[in-house]
N, C-alpha and C positions, 0 to 999 in steps of 0.2 A: 503494501499499499504506500503510495508516495506522498509526502506531506511538502503542503508549502510554504514559506517562510514570509514573512512580509516586513521588508524594509522598514524602520522605521523614517518616514518623510521630512527633510530638516523643512523648518515652515518658517519664512523671511518674515516678519514684520515690517511693513513700511508707512507710516501716519500719510495722513491726506491731510492737504494746508496747513491748517495754524495747530495741529495737532504733534505730540511729541509722544515717545516714547520711553520709561523710566525703570529702569531694575532697581529696586527699593532695597535699601544695606539690609543687613541682617539684625536682628532686635536682639537684646542684650539677654544672656541662659542664667545669669546669676546678678540678686541684690552688691551690691556692695557689702552689704554683712555677709555675702556668701549662701544664700537662700537659692535654691532652684527653682524658678519660676516653671511652671506650668503652660502651654501654647496658649491657653485660653485667660489669663492674667497677662501674657505680654502688649506692653503697649507696640503698636506698628511703626518705625523711623518715620518721620517726615525728610529723610533726605535718601535720595540717591543719585544715580549715575544714568544721564542720558544718553540712550543705547540708540535711537533712530529718529530725525528730526523732519516734519513735513515740508512742504513746498513753500510754508510760509503763508500769511494772513492776505485773502482777498482785499484790496481797496476798491472803495466806489468806483473810480476811474476804469477799473475792469486789472489793474495790474496787480503784481502780490509784493508785500513789503517779506524783505529777507527776515528770518530768524534773528532772533538775537542769542540764539543756544546754537550749539554743535557736539556732534557726536561725542563723547568722552568728558562732559563738564559736570559738576558735580552742586547739585541743587539740592535747597531745602523749599519743600512745598506744604500745601496745607494738608493737614489728618483725612479729609474726606476730599480730597483732589481724585480725578479719574474712575476710573473702569477698571475694576481686573482683567487679566487675561493672563491666563497660562497654555504656554508651550511648551512643550518635550519638559515637561515637569519642572519649567521654571515660569516664577511669576513675575509679572510686568504690569504696570501703570499704562494705559494709554489717557492722556491730557492733553487738555489746553494750555499754551504755551501760558496763556495770562494766569493760568492756576500756580507758579513758579515762583516762589517768593523772591528769592536770591538764587546766584551762583557764590558757590563756595571759592577759594582760593586758594 
């Protein structure tokens, strides 16, 4: 009997317009006092790394403004920003460029 193996396809996530894709930083596993936190008690960090950038915001005259962000930027964003997307067991946030509060340098 023959068996078929399914290759895991690599999906590329390219945002459209003024959207960006961010990979959130890992949250702390323990407190300063050494207490191990379960997943349900961890706060999701509001910082991450820009993985992909869209083509820019569409302006009233039909042109596109260039994004202020670039791939690899470390950013701070609001806690409830964006939509969570999971691809190949990696969690990403798809959000608007306006949801980013600051770039960390």
